[in-house]
C-alpha positions as CSV (number, residue, x, y, z in Angstrom):
1,M,110.0,92.2,40.1
2,S,111.2,94.5,37.4
3,D,109.6,98.0,36.8
4,T,108.8,97.0,33.2
5,V,106.9,93.4,34.3
6,G,105.7,95.0,37.8
7,L,104.4,98.4,38.5
8,P,106.5,101.2,36.9
9,P,106.2,104.8,38.4
10,H,103.9,106.4,36.1
11,R,101.6,103.5,36.3
12,H,101.9,103.5,40.2
13,A,101.1,107.3,39.9
14,A,97.6,106.5,38.6
15,L,96.8,103.8,40.6
16,V,98.2,105.4,44.3
17,A,96.0,108.7,43.6
18,P,92.5,107.1,44.0
19,A,94.1,105.5,47.6
20,V,95.8,108.6,48.9
21,D,92.7,110.5,48.5
22,R,90.6,108.1,50.0
23,V,92.6,108.0,53.1
24,F,93.0,111.4,53.3
25,I,89.3,112.4,52.9
26,A,88.0,110.1,55.1
27,A,90.6,111.5,57.8
28,M,89.7,115.2,57.3
29,Q,86.0,114.4,57.4
30,A,86.5,112.3,60.6
31,G,88.4,115.5,62.1
32,R,85.1,117.6,61.3
33,D,83.0,115.1,62.7
34,G,85.4,114.2,65.5
35,G,85.5,118.1,67.1
36,G,86.9,119.8,64.2
37,A,83.3,121.5,63.6
38,E,83.1,122.6,67.1
39,L,86.2,123.5,67.1
40,S,85.5,126.0,64.0
41,Q,82.5,127.3,65.8
42,R,84.2,128.8,68.6
43,Y,86.8,130.7,66.8
44,G,83.8,132.2,64.4
45,G,82.9,129.3,62.0
46,P,84.2,128.0,58.6
47,S,84.0,132.0,57.4
48,A,86.9,132.3,59.7
49,T,88.8,129.2,59.7
50,G,88.3,127.3,56.6
51,L,91.4,128.8,55.0
52,L,93.4,128.2,58.2
53,V,92.5,124.6,57.8
54,E,93.1,124.0,53.9
55,L,96.5,126.2,54.5
56,R,97.4,124.3,57.9
57,T,100.5,123.0,56.9
58,R,102.2,126.0,56.3
59,L,100.5,128.6,58.5
60,A,100.9,126.7,61.7
61,V,104.6,127.3,61.7
62,P,105.1,130.5,63.9
63,G,105.5,133.3,61.0
64,G,104.9,130.8,57.9
65,T,103.7,132.3,55.2
66,V,101.5,131.5,52.0
67,D,102.8,134.0,49.4
68,G,100.4,135.1,46.7
69,P,101.5,132.7,43.8
70,G,101.1,130.0,46.1
71,F,97.8,131.1,47.5
72,T,96.5,131.1,43.8
73,A,97.9,127.7,43.0
74,V,96.0,126.0,46.0
75,T,92.7,127.8,44.7
76,R,93.5,127.7,41.2
77,Y,89.9,126.3,40.2
78,R,88.3,128.8,42.3
79,D,86.7,132.4,41.6
80,P,89.4,134.5,42.6
81,V,87.3,137.4,43.4
82,A,85.4,134.9,45.6
83,C,88.5,133.9,47.1
84,R,89.7,137.6,47.8
85,R,86.3,137.8,50.1
86,T,87.1,134.8,51.9
87,V,90.3,136.0,53.0
88,D,89.0,139.5,53.6
89,R,86.5,138.0,56.3
90,H,89.7,135.6,57.6
91,V,91.4,138.9,58.2
92,A,88.3,140.3,59.8
93,Y,88.1,137.9,62.4
94,G,91.5,138.3,63.5
95,M,92.7,134.7,62.4
96,L,94.9,136.0,59.2
97,H,97.2,138.7,58.6
98,R,97.6,139.8,54.6
99,A,100.6,141.7,54.0
100,S,100.7,144.2,51.1
101,D,101.7,141.5,48.3
102,G,99.2,139.4,49.4
103,A,101.4,136.9,51.4
104,L,99.3,135.2,53.9
105,T,100.3,134.5,57.9
106,A,98.3,133.3,60.8
107,T,97.4,135.8,63.5
108,E,98.5,134.8,67.2
109,R,94.6,133.6,67.5
110,G,95.1,132.0,64.2
111,L,98.2,129.9,65.6
112,A,96.0,129.1,68.7
113,F,93.1,127.7,66.5
114,L,95.9,125.8,64.3
115,A,97.3,124.1,67.6
116,E,94.4,122.8,68.7
117,L,93.7,121.7,65.2
118,Y,96.2,119.6,65.1
119,Q,95.1,118.1,68.2
120,V,91.6,117.2,66.9
121,H,93.8,115.6,64.1
122,A,96.1,113.6,66.5
123,E,92.7,112.3,68.5
124,V,91.0,111.4,65.5
125,T,93.3,109.7,63.3
126,E,94.4,107.7,66.5
127,E,90.8,106.6,66.9
128,L,90.0,106.2,62.6
129,W,93.5,103.7,62.2
130,A,93.2,102.2,65.8
131,G,94.7,98.8,65.3
132,H,96.7,99.5,62.5
133,D,100.0,101.3,64.4
134,E,102.4,99.6,62.6
135,R,101.0,100.3,59.2
136,V,100.7,104.1,59.8
137,L,104.3,104.3,61.0
138,R,105.4,102.3,57.9
139,L,103.0,104.9,55.4
140,A,104.3,108.0,57.6
141,A,107.9,107.0,57.0
142,M,107.4,106.2,53.4
143,T,105.3,109.1,52.3
144,G,107.7,111.2,54.0
145,R,110.4,109.8,51.6
146,L,108.1,110.5,48.8
147,L,107.7,114.2,50.0
148,A,111.9,114.2,50.3
149,A,112.1,112.9,47.0
150,A,109.4,115.5,45.6
151,F,111.5,118.2,46.6
152,T,114.9,117.2,44.9
153,G,113.4,115.8,41.9
154,E,113.1,117.4,38.6
155,P,110.1,120.6,38.8
156,I,107.1,118.8,37.4
157,G,106.3,122.0,35.2
158,E,109.5,121.6,33.6
159,G,109.3,122.1,29.8
160,V,105.8,124.2,29.9
161,P,106.0,127.8,28.4
162,D,103.7,129.2,30.8
163,D,103.5,128.5,34.7
164,P,101.1,125.7,35.0
165,A,98.0,126.7,36.1
166,E,97.8,130.4,34.8
167,A,100.9,131.8,36.7
168,G,99.4,130.3,39.9
169,G,102.9,128.8,41.0
170,S,103.2,125.8,43.0
171,A,100.6,124.4,45.5
172,F,103.2,121.9,46.5
173,T,105.7,124.3,47.6
174,A,103.1,126.7,49.1
175,L,102.3,124.2,51.7
176,A,105.0,121.6,52.3
177,P,106.9,120.5,53.7
178,P,104.3,119.9,56.4
179,H,104.7,121.6,59.8
180,E,105.5,118.8,62.1
181,P,106.7,120.1,65.5
182,D,108.8,117.7,67.5
183,G,106.1,114.9,68.8
184,T,104.0,114.9,66.0
185,P,102.1,111.8,66.2
186,A,102.3,109.2,63.3
187,G,98.6,109.8,62.5
188,V,99.2,113.6,61.7
189,L,102.3,113.0,60.2
190,L,100.9,110.7,58.0
191,L,97.6,112.7,57.0
192,N,99.6,116.0,56.1
193,R,102.4,114.2,54.0
194,L,99.3,112.8,52.5
195,G,97.6,116.0,51.7
196,A,101.3,117.3,50.8
197,L,101.2,114.3,47.8
198,R,97.6,115.4,46.6
199,Y,99.1,119.1,45.9
200,H,102.0,117.5,44.0
201,R,99.8,115.5,41.7
202,A,97.6,118.5,41.5
203,D,100.7,120.8,40.2
204,A,101.5,118.0,37.9
205,H,97.9,117.7,36.4
206,A,98.2,121.7,36.0
207,A,101.3,121.7,34.1
208,A,99.7,118.7,32.1
209,W,96.6,120.9,31.2
210,A,98.8,124.2,30.4
211,A,100.7,122.2,28.3
212,A,97.9,121.2,26.2
213,G,96.6,124.8,26.2
214,H,94.1,124.5,28.7
215,T,92.7,127.0,31.5
216,P,91.2,126.0,34.9
217,R,87.8,126.6,33.5
218,T,88.3,125.1,30.2
219,I,90.0,121.8,31.7
220,A,87.0,122.0,34.3
221,E,84.5,121.6,31.0
222,L,86.6,119.1,29.4
223,P,84.6,115.9,28.7
224,D,86.0,112.4,29.0
225,G,87.9,111.6,25.3
226,P,90.7,111.3,24.1
227,Q,92.3,114.7,25.1
228,R,91.2,114.5,28.8
229,R,92.5,110.9,28.8
230,A,96.1,112.1,27.6
231,I,96.3,115.0,30.0
232,E,95.7,112.1,32.5
233,A,98.3,109.8,31.3
234,E,100.6,113.3,31.1
235,T,99.8,114.0,34.8
236,D,100.8,110.4,35.8
237,R,104.1,111.0,34.1
238,R,104.7,114.2,35.9
239,A,103.6,112.9,39.3
240,A,105.5,110.1,39.1
241,G,109.2,111.0,39.7
242,P,108.8,110.7,43.9
243,Y,107.4,106.9,43.1
244,A,110.3,105.9,41.2
245,T,112.6,106.5,44.2
246,L,110.7,103.1,45.5
247,T,111.1,99.4,44.5
248,A,108.1,97.8,42.7
249,P,107.6,95.8,45.9
250,E,108.0,98.9,47.8
251,R,105.1,100.6,45.7
252,L,102.9,97.5,46.1
253,D,103.4,97.4,49.7
254,L,102.5,101.3,49.8
255,L,99.1,100.5,47.6
256,A,98.2,97.5,50.2
257,D,98.8,99.7,53.1
258,L,96.9,102.1,51.8
259,A,93.9,99.8,50.7
260,A,94.2,98.6,54.4
261,L,93.5,101.6,56.2
262,P,89.8,102.4,57.2
263,G,88.1,105.2,56.3
């Protein structure tokens, strides 16, 4: 099967995005329902833990830091004032340390929460994807290849006159590669690698709408139509790089395996 006749990378990028979203969102919801909410309450509730969950793949590394531009990229569609207040609350609860330049690091208490969160995600993904062990292993390996390719490929913002998301930096490089300590179960590897791929596409989307002259506010308000569709097509093109490292049959296998996972 050739890429021209089969499934070229940019077309695959469009098809795989909702499949990645479905599997990732289902697993994260299972985490909340399967112990994550109770864990959060023990540490002070969402006001104390919400950002740690979101930034877990970098902050779970002892000393791991999300810098100011990276945090801006991750939260590019949110009110900056509200984001600063959220960070203030996390700092007040003793979960985050904020440096003078805005960089965020988990405290000892934050690291303890994240270690427990990883365990919750291990348990819920094992249950959610029970009976799909070989499929999860295949997907974890393939998404690992895709992340490696994303780091060595052409920057998705290349050719954009200004930084894609209004000087927001890259959400992907802020949170990837995911923290994967020895012994991390395949389900957690897959969950966090899918999350990283979502951020890779998010950066591609930001680069596409920035190149079209939009801001986070105007792209959110842009209705469906030719311009929106052109931006989505450009997003697919920018997000396609890692998928070009797979053969066309491998791209089909990736879609089939994602579709077969419960959630």
